[in-house]
VOGU-3710 file (C-alpha; in Angstrom, 3 decimals, decimal comma):
1> mvspkqllst> 133,241/63,010/101,328  130,517/64,457/103,210  126,846/64,942/101,514  125,552/68,197/100,330  123,063/68,228/103,254  126,189/67,697/105,856  128,275/70,357/104,025  125,433/72,973/104,119  124,515/71,992/107,888  128,432/72,531/108,891
11> iessllgpsp> 128,587/75,825/106,933  125,473/77,259/108,270  126,064/76,417/112,026  129,832/77,873/111,893  128,968/81,031/109,761  125,300/81,853/110,197  125,084/81,019/113,945  124,013/83,260/116,789  127,423/83,015/118,275  130,933/82,743/117,070
21> psptqrieli> 131,787/78,980/116,053  133,834/77,204/118,688  137,061/75,244/117,798  135,331/72,153/117,160  133,054/73,771/114,634  135,812/75,579/112,871  137,761/72,441/112,548  134,703/70,425/111,285  133,986/73,329/108,641  137,597/73,331/107,161
31> hairtslpsl> 137,345/69,486/107,069  133,946/69,473/105,230  135,150/72,192/102,764  138,304/70,228/101,846  136,643/67,111/101,446  133,848/68,572/99,153  136,245/70,493/96,887  135,957/67,660/94,090  131,875/68,479/94,286  132,298/72,031/94,231
41> qsllsypppr> 134,843/71,954/91,313  132,553/69,782/89,144  129,504/71,575/90,370  126,054/69,864/89,462  127,973/67,538/87,042  126,739/63,988/87,471  127,457/60,769/85,743  125,160/60,198/82,429  122,908/57,129/81,805  125,271/54,220/80,608
51> stdraqvqsr> 123,858/51,371/78,589  125,670/48,792/81,001  124,378/50,393/84,016  120,950/50,375/82,558  121,151/46,629/82,009  121,937/45,933/85,393  119,219/47,860/86,964  116,887/45,740/84,307  118,429/42,808/85,883  116,844/43,653/88,974
61> evrlpdsppi> 120,169/43,207/91,107  122,140/46,324/91,776  125,391/46,781/93,867  125,712/50,191/95,267  128,948/51,257/96,813  129,764/50,166/100,094  126,753/48,145/100,436  125,461/44,563/99,521  123,672/43,813/96,554  119,986/45,325/96,323
71> qldeldveia> 117,171/43,457/94,722  114,600/45,279/93,073  111,058/44,688/91,918  109,487/45,671/88,499  108,239/48,977/89,889  111,626/50,006/91,340  112,954/49,294/87,939  110,494/51,202/86,076  110,594/54,204/88,492  114,866/54,227/88,398
81> lklsddlhln> 114,714/54,242/84,529  112,121/56,958/84,353  114,210/59,066/86,747  117,343/58,503/84,703  115,301/59,469/81,606  113,782/62,456/83,142  116,888/63,865/84,886  119,693/62,463/82,407  121,122/60,692/85,368  122,896/57,421/85,732
91> eidcvrllvs> 120,844/54,493/86,452  122,761/53,278/89,520  122,523/56,941/91,001  118,645/56,734/90,646  118,488/53,640/92,496  120,779/55,075/95,171  118,166/57,942/95,184  115,223/55,466/95,695  117,044/53,945/98,601  117,668/57,357/99,993
101> anqeltllgr> 114,039/58,267/99,523  112,929/55,166/101,089  115,172/55,798/104,313  114,148/59,472/104,570  110,332/59,498/103,425  109,235/55,787/103,656  107,884/54,753/100,118  105,864/51,916/101,293  102,301/52,315/100,136  102,732/55,383/97,882
111> epleilrlaa> 101,954/55,648/94,230  104,481/55,146/91,588  104,113/58,840/90,382  104,258/60,073/93,981  107,531/57,867/94,420  109,039/59,265/91,342  108,360/62,955/92,359  109,797/62,366/95,882  112,956/60,953/94,595  113,344/63,600/91,895
121> glwyterrdl> 112,714/66,306/94,775  115,369/64,853/96,889  117,832/64,734/93,955  117,004/68,673/93,476  117,285/69,243/97,192  120,733/67,674/97,428  121,783/70,099/94,307  120,194/73,122/96,173  122,111/72,355/99,363  125,356/72,195/97,297
131> ltalytllra> 124,667/75,684/95,576  123,497/77,089/98,970  126,774/75,822/100,706  128,859/77,468/97,804  126,945/80,669/97,963  127,163/80,923/101,772  131,195/80,616/101,669  131,233/83,171/99,043  129,086/85,644/101,008  131,105/84,994/104,105
141> vvldqqvlep> 134,212/85,960/102,385  132,588/88,931/100,591  130,478/90,415/103,408  131,269/88,711/106,553  135,055/88,501/107,216  134,726/89,087/110,861  132,477/85,675/111,367  135,497/83,511/111,759  139,359/83,927/112,964  141,438/85,588/110,122
151> dnmsdiqkyl> 143,497/82,403/109,758  140,362/80,214/109,156  138,742/82,947/106,818  141,986/83,071/104,676  141,789/79,219/104,450  138,410/79,651/103,064  139,527/82,276/100,608  142,294/80,384/99,408  139,961/77,275/98,804  137,567/79,460/96,795
161> edlinaglrq> 140,322/81,398/94,704  141,850/77,879/93,803  138,230/76,688/92,984  137,822/79,804/90,697  141,201/79,964/88,935  140,561/76,140/88,272  137,430/77,140/86,263  134,449/77,465/88,699  133,291/80,699/87,347  133,301/79,015/83,668
171> rliallkeln> 131,347/76,355/85,008  128,856/78,998/86,679  128,138/80,579/83,402  128,124/77,277/81,356  125,423/75,901/83,844  123,222/79,105/83,597  122,907/78,450/79,854  122,834/74,360/80,153  120,024/74,551/82,663  118,034/76,595/80,583
181> reepaglggp> 117,669/74,250/77,824  114,257/72,189/77,041  115,981/68,990/77,772  116,131/66,131/80,584  119,306/67,811/81,937  118,125/71,084/82,024  114,409/72,354/82,330  112,963/69,102/81,132  111,904/67,498/77,833  108,300/67,191/76,481
191> lceryvidsr> 108,123/63,663/77,886  109,602/64,300/81,332  107,342/64,664/84,406  106,534/68,206/85,222  106,547/68,232/88,947  108,549/67,039/92,022  107,673/67,042/95,505  109,807/69,295/97,658  111,435/68,898/101,147  108,503/70,533/102,473
201> gvrverravv> 106,208/67,790/100,886  104,657/70,413/98,726  104,203/69,656/94,893  106,056/72,218/92,670  106,774/72,615/89,126  110,282/71,242/87,910  110,893/74,154/86,088  110,433/76,493/89,030  112,871/74,512/91,023  115,405/74,787/88,077
211> crerlllghc> 114,840/78,550/87,775  115,830/78,841/91,656  118,894/76,803/90,946  119,879/79,323/88,117  119,136/82,309/90,262  121,615/80,773/92,831  124,144/80,202/90,262  123,650/83,875/89,046  124,321/84,912/92,900  127,399/83,005/92,891
221> lvlsnlvvrt> 128,701/84,337/89,899  128,197/87,995/91,223  130,130/87,004/94,390  132,958/85,049/92,451  133,687/88,586/90,768  134,698/89,910/94,140  136,862/86,967/95,226  138,986/86,574/92,116  139,381/89,333/89,132  137,690/88,114/86,091
231> spkdvkdafl> 139,511/87,164/82,693  138,781/88,315/79,570  137,162/85,301/78,305  134,794/85,230/81,405  133,593/88,813/80,368  133,017/87,900/76,700  130,923/84,684/77,784  129,007/86,630/80,707  128,135/89,139/78,287  126,976/86,693/75,538
241> slkdsaaels> 124,823/84,972/78,474  123,311/88,488/79,354  122,059/88,955/75,812  120,664/85,490/75,661  118,953/85,998/79,084  117,563/89,481/78,164  116,162/88,072/74,781  113,843/85,700/76,985  112,402/88,526/78,655  110,534/89,672/75,746
251> qsndtikyqi> 108,194/86,383/75,825  108,181/86,280/80,017  107,500/88,480/82,731  108,670/86,023/85,221  110,263/87,684/88,169  113,073/84,980/88,597  114,119/85,355/84,997  114,262/89,065/85,508  116,691/88,415/88,779  118,817/85,993/86,520
261> tfsllfslai> 119,421/88,702/84,017  119,941/91,176/86,704  122,688/88,672/88,286  124,480/88,607/84,907  124,358/92,309/84,210  125,950/93,193/87,457  128,419/90,212/87,267  129,528/92,463/84,416  129,531/95,697/85,864  131,248/94,293/89,215
271> alisdalsav> 133,862/92,595/86,879  134,666/95,826/84,818  134,520/98,319/87,600  136,353/96,379/90,196  138,926/95,345/87,802  139,655/99,049/86,841  139,391/99,982/90,403  141,779/97,639/91,855  144,502/98,612/89,672  147,500/100,138/91,646
281> pdkasvlshd> 151,055/100,810/90,538  152,392/97,247/91,287  149,260/95,654/90,223  147,682/96,491/86,874  144,162/96,019/85,762  143,768/92,424/84,354  141,652/93,554/81,523  143,606/96,789/80,482  146,711/94,486/79,671  144,910/92,841/76,646
291> ssfrkdfhdi> 144,486/95,504/74,076  142,958/93,032/71,702  140,396/92,201/74,247  139,465/96,001/74,631  138,855/95,952/70,774  136,878/92,679/70,331  134,767/93,784/73,444  134,291/97,267/72,343  132,840/95,825/69,130  130,604/93,355/70,361
301> vmtvgndpnv> 129,328/95,869/73,045  128,707/98,471/70,379  126,706/95,986/67,979  123,237/97,242/67,945  120,460/94,775/67,825  116,605/94,870/67,251  115,190/93,471/70,558  114,405/96,325/73,143  115,001/94,325/76,056  118,444/93,355/74,790
311> egfvgsirlv> 119,207/96,699/73,659  118,539/98,035/77,182  120,705/95,717/78,937  123,337/96,068/76,546  123,157/99,886/76,634  123,806/99,761/80,556  126,905/97,826/79,911  127,889/100,405/77,590  127,957/102,735/80,418  129,715/100,378/82,569
321> wavhlllihd> 132,289/99,907/79,939  132,853/103,858/79,257  133,461/104,199/82,946  135,842/101,255/82,991  137,514/102,604/79,962  137,756/106,205/81,746  139,198/104,840/84,902  142,030/102,575/83,052  142,834/105,247/80,553  145,894/106,978/82,161
331> etaaretvsn> 147,215/103,559/82,958  147,058/102,368/79,491  148,103/105,565/77,826  151,157/105,477/80,085  151,945/101,829/79,277  151,243/101,718/75,426  153,421/104,193/73,921  151,769/103,986/70,291  149,664/107,120/69,921  146,910/105,406/68,118
341> asssdwgyin> 146,230/103,021/71,093  145,486/106,039/73,257  143,344/107,777/70,394  141,371/104,471/69,864  140,219/104,068/73,507  139,293/107,734/73,535  137,121/106,907/70,629  135,615/104,047/72,350  134,863/105,926/75,216  133,152/108,938/73,107
351> scldfvfssn> 131,045/106,475/71,418  129,868/104,836/74,540  128,850/107,891/75,928  127,255/109,432/72,898  125,098/106,129/73,229  124,533/106,407/76,952  122,969/109,838/76,538  121,229/109,340/73,286  119,587/106,398/74,361  119,142/107,613/77,838
361> vfqflldkvl> 120,368/104,247/79,389  119,605/106,107/82,969  115,842/105,780/82,468  116,229/102,255/81,294  118,099/101,310/84,458  115,203/103,166/86,460  112,202/101,450/84,653  113,606/98,172/83,901  115,907/97,146/86,841  115,767/99,473/90,048
371> rtasyqndde> 112,214/100,161/90,206  111,152/96,354/89,492  109,541/93,948/91,860  112,157/91,671/90,721  115,188/93,989/91,938  113,337/95,218/95,164  112,419/91,365/96,277  115,681/90,039/95,347  118,301/88,639/97,971  119,255/91,351/100,385
381> dvvyiynayl> 122,716/90,754/100,391  122,902/90,506/96,743  120,973/93,663/96,252  123,369/95,396/98,545  126,215/94,438/96,626  124,420/95,606/93,349  123,710/99,181/94,976  127,269/99,444/96,210  128,632/99,169/92,792  125,954/101,529/91,272
391> hklitcflsn> 127,307/103,733/93,899  130,979/103,244/92,596  129,646/103,539/88,783  127,974/106,926/89,724  131,047/108,547/91,780  133,372/107,405/89,090  131,140/108,591/86,392  130,456/112,189/88,107  134,248/112,569/88,866  135,509/112,325/85,385
401> plamdkvkes> 135,748/115,587/83,321  134,920/114,135/79,973  131,754/112,278/81,387  130,848/115,823/83,096  131,128/117,496/80,090  128,507/115,042/78,503  126,151/115,747/81,811  126,628/119,688/81,179  125,435/119,305/77,673  122,529/117,151/78,489
411> kekamsvlns> 121,760/119,623/81,438  121,719/122,811/78,884  119,729/120,673/76,597  117,012/120,110/79,068  116,869/123,759/80,377  116,613/125,042/77,166  113,816/122,558/75,629  111,761/122,117/78,606  108,996/124,695/79,442  108,617/126,908/82,355
421> yrtavshdfv> 107,239/125,163/85,477  104,181/127,697/85,557  102,496/126,943/82,543  100,519/123,916/83,114  97,128/123,394/84,884  96,688/120,434/87,243  93,179/119,189/86,322  92,819/118,723/82,541  94,559/118,450/79,351  96,711/121,609/78,503
431> ldsnlhthqa> 95,769/122,635/74,989  98,178/125,537/74,660  101,386/123,836/75,646  104,399/124,448/73,282  106,029/122,366/70,779  108,906/121,554/72,973  106,626/120,116/75,604  105,069/117,834/73,193  108,416/116,674/71,980  109,723/116,082/75,572
441> ietgpfpfvs> 106,529/113,898/76,246  107,006/111,908/73,029  110,750/111,354/73,469  110,263/110,517/77,051  112,142/112,012/80,012  115,585/113,871/79,336  118,812/112,128/80,102  119,701/114,809/82,560  116,479/114,447/84,403  116,718/110,551/84,236
451> llefvsevyq> 120,299/110,929/86,061  119,181/112,829/88,784  116,513/110,310/89,402  118,833/107,452/88,839  121,118/108,911/91,474  118,162/109,276/93,947  116,989/105,636/93,495  120,559/104,135/94,281  121,270/106,620/97,437  117,747/106,347/98,794
461> kepellsgnd> 118,114/102,349/99,009  121,691/102,503/100,692  122,191/105,993/102,483  125,155/105,087/104,219  127,098/105,179/101,005  126,637/108,890/101,114  129,216/109,350/103,944  132,282/111,190/102,903  131,093/111,310/99,359  132,338/114,385/98,073
471> vlwtfvnfag> 132,242/113,705/94,605  128,220/113,608/94,889  128,000/116,712/96,812  130,128/118,484/94,420  127,551/117,335/91,509  124,574/118,506/93,715  125,999/121,919/93,632  126,267/121,703/90,011  122,894/120,268/89,411  120,954/122,722/91,567
481> edhtnfqtlv> 121,916/125,747/89,617  119,706/127,672/87,114  116,504/125,423/86,891  113,871/127,177/84,117  111,287/124,326/84,437  109,518/122,130/86,880  110,637/118,907/85,403  114,510/119,508/86,196  113,641/121,101/89,583  111,456/118,101/90,883
491> aflkmlsala> 114,248/115,797/89,751  116,763/117,616/91,631  114,726/118,018/94,699  113,847/114,227/94,657  117,657/113,852/94,554  118,126/115,949/97,517  115,440/113,753/99,575  117,335/110,590/98,879  120,722/112,365/99,762  118,595/113,244/103,204
501> ssqegaskvy> 118,248/109,682/104,147  120,792/109,588/106,649  121,573/111,975/109,594  124,724/113,381/107,897  123,014/114,026/104,623  119,813/115,289/106,262  121,752/118,069/108,173  123,753/118,875/104,753  120,531/119,126/102,766  118,817/121,378/105,455
511> nllqgkafrs> 122,044/123,901/105,465  122,059/123,716/101,576  118,455/124,833/101,238  118,936/127,146/104,200  121,631/129,248/102,671  122,105/130,993/99,559  123,794/127,976/97,699  121,239/128,436/94,876  119,466/131,522/93,715  115,836/130,024/93,208
521> vgwstlfdcl> 116,045/126,859/95,438  115,610/126,892/99,082  113,009/126,616/102,063  112,202/130,127/101,625  110,717/129,052/98,268  108,767/126,558/99,639  106,897/128,621/102,385  106,605/131,831/100,234  104,784/129,485/97,655  102,284/128,162/100,163
531> siydekfkqa> 101,525/131,680/101,411  100,860/132,918/98,168  98,273/130,304/97,412  96,810/130,872/100,620  96,567/134,453/100,139  95,098/133,923/96,721  92,395/131,372/98,015  91,610/133,642/100,940  90,713/136,510/98,551  88,686/134,424/96,428
541> hqtagamlpd> 86,543/133,290/99,214  86,057/136,796/100,342  85,088/138,070/96,894  81,317/137,126/96,229  80,814/134,962/93,067  84,642/134,415/92,556  85,918/131,048/91,782  88,945/129,822/93,329  91,951/129,964/91,115  93,521/126,934/89,466
551> fqegdakalv> 96,485/125,187/91,250  99,408/125,371/88,499  100,507/121,752/87,706  104,296/122,753/87,946  103,831/124,658/91,272  101,988/121,725/92,669  104,555/119,133/91,702  107,637/121,417/92,870  105,774/121,788/96,041  105,491/117,961/96,496
561> aylnvlqkvm> 109,264/117,737/95,731  110,084/120,134/98,161  107,610/118,791/101,151  109,310/115,353/100,379  112,732/116,954/100,984  111,530/118,430/104,153  110,161/115,204/105,296  113,257/113,190/104,817  115,336/115,887/106,649  112,799/115,933/109,801
571> engnpierkn> 112,864/112,107/109,781  116,434/111,852/109,805  117,949/114,889/111,320  119,506/115,089/114,375  116,972/114,932/117,026  118,412/117,741/118,956  119,137/120,037/115,824  115,863/119,633/114,105  113,941/121,229/116,844  115,108/124,426/115,694
581> wfpdieslck> 114,871/123,911/112,076  111,454/125,089/111,179  109,765/126,886/114,249  106,710/127,769/112,273  104,890/125,089/110,585  101,307/126,633/110,222  101,651/127,494/106,601  102,097/123,527/106,131  98,306/123,207/107,156  96,733/126,214/105,495
591> llsyenvppy> 95,821/124,601/102,348  94,464/121,224/103,324  90,544/122,381/103,351  90,602/123,911/99,786  89,166/121,384/97,091  91,180/122,710/94,274  94,402/121,587/95,896  95,268/118,479/94,267  95,088/115,320/96,526  98,769/114,513/95,895
601> lkgalrdaia> 99,849/117,748/97,294  97,481/117,246/100,408  99,063/113,924/100,589  102,747/115,332/100,831  101,687/118,312/103,137  100,159/115,852/105,859  103,265/113,337/105,398  105,522/116,219/105,763  103,441/117,475/108,835  103,477/113,981/110,524
611> tfvrvspvlk> 107,294/114,079/110,825  106,984/116,979/113,442  104,571/115,143/115,579  107,570/113,230/117,382  109,696/116,142/117,462  108,196/117,443/120,848  105,123/117,006/122,934  104,255/120,802/122,547  104,626/120,681/118,801  102,372/117,689/118,873
621> dtiwsyleqy> 99,519/119,455/120,708  100,052/122,467/118,246  99,670/120,226/115,198  96,512/118,939/116,749  95,131/122,499/116,975  96,290/123,362/113,420  94,388/120,229/111,962  91,251/121,200/113,863  91,401/124,475/112,320  92,612/123,978/108,883
631> dlpvvvgphv> 92,176/120,314/107,878  89,029/118,899/106,446  86,346/117,874/108,708  85,309/114,290/109,314  81,528/114,467/109,126  80,045/110,887/109,989  77,001/109,567/111,622  73,489/108,578/110,370  72,263/112,162/110,092  74,756/112,573/107,175
641> rnstqpmvsq> 74,272/109,303/105,301  70,453/109,563/105,642  69,495/113,063/105,619  66,439/113,309/103,298  66,735/117,281/103,190  67,844/118,512/99,616  71,522/119,854/99,999  71,714/123,421/98,724  75,885/123,041/99,058  77,600/119,973/99,470
651> vydmqfelne> 79,947/119,881/102,433  83,439/119,511/101,391  84,856/117,155/104,167  86,990/113,872/104,063  84,205/111,667/103,265  83,256/113,834/100,013  86,934/114,124/99,314  87,435/110,403/99,228  84,214/109,236/97,720  83,643/112,011/95,117
661> iearreqyps> 87,238/113,143/94,139  89,480/110,280/94,932  87,450/107,376/93,966  86,672/108,849/90,801  90,138/109,177/90,007  91,032/105,800/91,551  93,899/107,365/93,293  93,759/107,961/97,242  97,038/109,923/98,257  95,076/112,435/100,471
671> tisflnllnt> 93,112/109,724/102,390  96,101/107,541/102,887  98,163/110,635/104,361  95,140/111,468/106,393  95,279/108,381/107,983  98,824/107,938/108,691  99,008/111,431/110,075  96,100/110,643/112,627  97,642/107,214/113,447  100,838/109,048/114,044
681> liaeekdvsd> 99,133/111,841/116,320  97,223/109,084/118,070  100,048/106,779/118,892  101,737/109,690/120,715  98,799/110,207/122,939  99,605/109,235/126,662  95,963/110,113/128,335  93,900/106,990/127,695  91,291/107,819/130,300  88,550/108,836/127,602
691> rgrrfvgifr> 89,397/105,299/126,169  88,993/106,836/122,587  85,774/108,403/122,575  87,351/111,561/121,325  88,668/109,594/118,442  85,169/107,915/117,396  84,546/110,087/114,753  87,871/109,201/112,923  87,230/105,436/113,741  83,690/105,568/112,370
701> fiydhvfgpf> 85,167/107,314/109,201  87,827/104,616/108,639  85,366/101,826/109,561  82,126/102,952/107,401  84,116/104,796/104,572  87,671/103,511/104,025  87,831/99,862/105,406  84,204/98,808/104,759  84,159/99,274/100,873  87,846/99,001/100,350
711> pqrayadpce> 87,462/95,500/98,150  85,130/97,344/96,098  86,855/100,255/95,178  89,079/100,524/92,042  92,562/101,312/92,250  94,712/102,857/89,547  98,032/101,672/91,498  97,489/98,746/93,671  100,085/99,743/96,177  97,908/102,713/96,811
721> kwqlvvaclq> 95,101/100,015/97,762  97,537/98,239/100,142  98,743/101,701/101,717  95,240/102,409/102,487  94,503/98,835/104,110  97,802/99,156/106,111  96,723/102,577/107,556  93,254/101,113/108,448  94,731/97,909/110,124  97,225/99,943/111,975
731> hfhmilsmyd> 94,538/102,251/113,369  92,509/99,229/114,428  95,745/97,521/115,995  96,198/100,756/117,913  92,850/100,806/119,406  92,871/97,121/120,449  96,163/97,660/121,802  95,732/100,940/123,736  92,433/100,585/125,354  91,444/97,460/127,701
741> iqeediesav> 87,894/96,184/128,545  86,611/97,478/131,820  83,766/96,452/134,159  81,358/99,218/132,820  81,715/97,616/129,397  80,252/94,330/130,773  77,613/96,251/132,674  76,546/98,400/129,717  76,017/95,137/127,740  73,886/93,205/130,108
751> dqsqlsivtq> 70,287/94,001/128,392  70,467/91,888/125,371  67,358/93,218/124,232  68,509/96,908/123,801  71,913/95,444/122,187  71,007/95,669/118,553  69,368/98,902/118,913  72,535/100,299/120,678  74,638/99,057/117,782  73,012/101,075/115,174
761> qsplqmqlpv> 71,618/104,025/116,793  73,666/105,076/119,748  75,205/108,729/119,266  78,806/108,834/118,425  79,747/110,165/121,805  78,430/107,139/123,423  80,255/104,737/121,308  83,746/103,342/122,234  86,201/102,136/119,213  87,539/99,254/120,995
771> lellkdfmsg> 83,931/97,921/121,826  82,782/98,526/118,084  85,620/96,458/116,899  84,700/93,594/119,377  80,931/93,794/118,096  82,325/93,501/114,540  84,290/90,539/115,221  81,698/88,550/117,445  79,277/88,953/114,897  81,226/88,286/111,700
781> ktvfrnimgi> 80,722/91,874/110,245  82,587/94,382/108,044  86,323/94,338/109,598  86,042/90,686/110,262  85,018/89,756/106,695  87,447/92,005/105,175  90,429/90,789/107,360  89,702/87,252/106,356  89,207/88,126/102,813  93,091/89,275/103,072
791> lhpgvnsiis> 94,001/86,271/104,754  91,824/83,768/102,621  93,993/83,509/99,425  96,492/81,657/101,614  100,364/81,205/102,025  101,291/80,321/98,547  99,391/82,999/97,119  100,866/85,667/99,440  104,290/84,294/99,094  104,061/84,642/95,194
801> erttqiygql> 102,681/88,337/95,440  105,300/89,130/97,874  108,099/87,880/95,547  106,580/89,209/92,136  104,808/92,424/92,917  105,824/95,836/93,774  103,140/96,091/96,652  104,254/92,645/97,873  105,928/94,050/101,176  102,644/96,142/101,768
811> lekavqlsle> 100,418/93,040/101,454  102,747/91,404/103,545  102,353/93,948/106,196  98,457/93,595/105,933  98,559/89,903/106,446  100,788/90,654/109,493  98,710/93,275/111,076  95,452/91,057/110,162  96,835/88,112/112,370  97,775/90,409/115,039
821> iiilifekdi> 94,179/91,821/115,271  92,780/88,358/115,475  95,236/87,581/118,240  94,152/90,834/120,202  90,433/89,891/119,490  91,151/86,434/121,090  92,575/88,152/124,056  89,710/90,436/124,846  86,708/88,616/123,661  86,776/86,129/126,597
831> ylsdfwrply> 86,022/88,897/129,075  82,723/89,996/127,161  81,240/86,655/125,336  79,463/85,336/128,273  77,288/88,823/128,665  76,899/89,391/125,017  75,555/86,085/124,064  73,476/85,342/122,042  73,812/88,232/119,721  77,535/88,154/119,806
841> qpldvilsqd> 79,548/85,038/119,834  83,371/84,489/120,951  85,565/84,836/117,770  86,604/80,922/117,886  82,819/80,238/117,430  82,441/82,628/114,630  85,369/81,064/112,825  84,325/77,679/113,343  81,276/78,492/111,314  83,359/78,055/108,159
851> pnqtvalley> 86,185/75,470/108,634  88,058/77,046/105,631  88,555/80,200/107,783  90,263/78,121/110,386  92,478/76,365/107,805  93,534/79,767/106,205  94,486/80,807/109,918  96,344/77,913/110,614  98,311/77,738/107,203  100,261/80,983/108,101
861> irydfsl> 102,126/78,857/110,474  104,376/77,838/107,463  104,756/81,380/105,973  108,159/81,740/105,083  109,167/84,763/102,272  112,592/82,873/101,562  110,935/79,860/99,846
//
């Protein structure tokens, strides 16, 4: 029998290698799998402690299989018995672990506690290797059939089918429960050692290692349902495990626990949907054959509990169960001639659908599943399968007449109850809103609105699932009709922006809004509304003493939704076709300078404008001219900051909007979009002869007012903090990449006595952004300090936040850009350091002043998000 390490190595080299496996590798793969079948069948099942084996260890002479007797000293015996107690593992196996640990890691001279942790870590590594091997095999059969020759892949599939039919799936479900117990065979008892040392030599909590094992088991369970269809018993057991797992979430926000719960949720969803969809005339649904199962499972699914988390996940299964019953109804009605069987199924379906809409299951799936960091940071392949089956769930649901009747009722209720989208003002609380609005706010989003957002979320993640999806486009035509309020309109437009995430979808959405498919929804509505507000504001400016009119909240949110659709259409549209879609975009720029336009609307306007930059060079130049004419100015320099003259009227520029409007609200959509738009424009500039002088005002604004104080600002949404940081770092990265050091830069810096004066008081037009950045790093100033502040928390902290937080990917991007900027500085400072001393030092000298800085940088060599 091959070891778990050898098995995993053979599988990975054959299935995950850069090239197809050789004939020798294929033979080795099949041999390794065949010889490991017993270990996979009895997955993570190990001999328990035995009194006779304990006595043998205590005698200090142990005979391992295929080896001569081993002599133990007192410390060996103590550690082996402690391992046995802590891991609920046979004493002889514990001695084997110590021998293996000594061979691989050399235990001589180590402390007893360290030896204990190393041996336990080795055992958990073996377990992890076996689970990873099983997962990789299942993944290959489900997602990568083309990796091997058909004969080899069919052999592997046959092995897996035999394992599952022999009870592997039941073993997976049982292990998920067993490993969660506070006992030596699970998470560890109160007297067990809390830590192990993993394969990297890092001390980690045993509990965290076991949770990772449970997550791998959950992923294997999900994939197993796509290899062999699920039995009624497995469905019931998985459902009970889901309830237990969901109950734990009330006391814990742990990311991995959520991911384990998701694996159980989607394992059930895949089992029920795939079973119903796989029914063909000569091969009926496995579950539909058992009428007693339908009754029993319906009863336990419809049982109402008190825990909101459990009820939310059970409610999601009720939606899946309803779709399953809808799919198999015709088959069961044809087979079961007794009329009351068919009528009872209708009763089951109606009770499930009533619950789905009364409890708004769609909103729970959005808030507690799809939009969580746990879901977004889960294994990419597994999340792809989750989304694929949500797609199947949506299309089956929306194609069924009975389900669509419920959707129509929900839409009518939303249209009749929600207020008109022109009643609410954007800046303050609305005191005269009608009763229905308060009811809507108290009860949460309407199910119809949540359904539209649910569809948006799924197809935004996997746009390729839109191809040939006629059911969805039929639903789009239905959902776009007769909006009476901005809530449903915004949700509908949000769905359209998701559907425009592919080239085919972008073309369809553009044509849909360009034509007359809907009476009140179209591109003309967007541009007419922008023109109306522009005209209103112009008139107010031209009238002495007149105040600018309020921007209606409903209008602003509807415009943002329209602009998001426009952005997606232009991003993903056919490069040739999209050149002719929107010939005049001036109206997108005209509202940018007005102070009463909400910052989030300005953000959407600039994001939409940015998508036109790459359409053509002519359009890029046109956008520059529009921004110079309409957008807020960037007023920077000592004369602004240090002016002692009383200001009769405040200049409303980007600095003012950032510091006085957005900073007070702790929200920064306008500034983020401003930086992203400018970065997009500058990146397309081909003429670098002026070496960035024309952009120095933008650079000083970012340096002095955005990136400089970013650690001290407050942020309502941490995602915006890291969006702001990433935009600043991209600007600095671009400057360092686009502009080189020239001979004149060295000559201009020879007079060291003038250097400090030049730095502080030289006119803006005399400054070069690339030199200002180099001066900053070579003197340890603002940008250097803030970048080191981003990197200083270290690899473990970044990995933790990357895994557990919504903003994790943005933080990872900020770290990557920070490291790349440091490399660029290293490449350039060598040309100037000899001439700029002593006022400026090479970056390596600056870093060496604090050894912690160097350690923080070097530590990122071992960064690996998969850990």
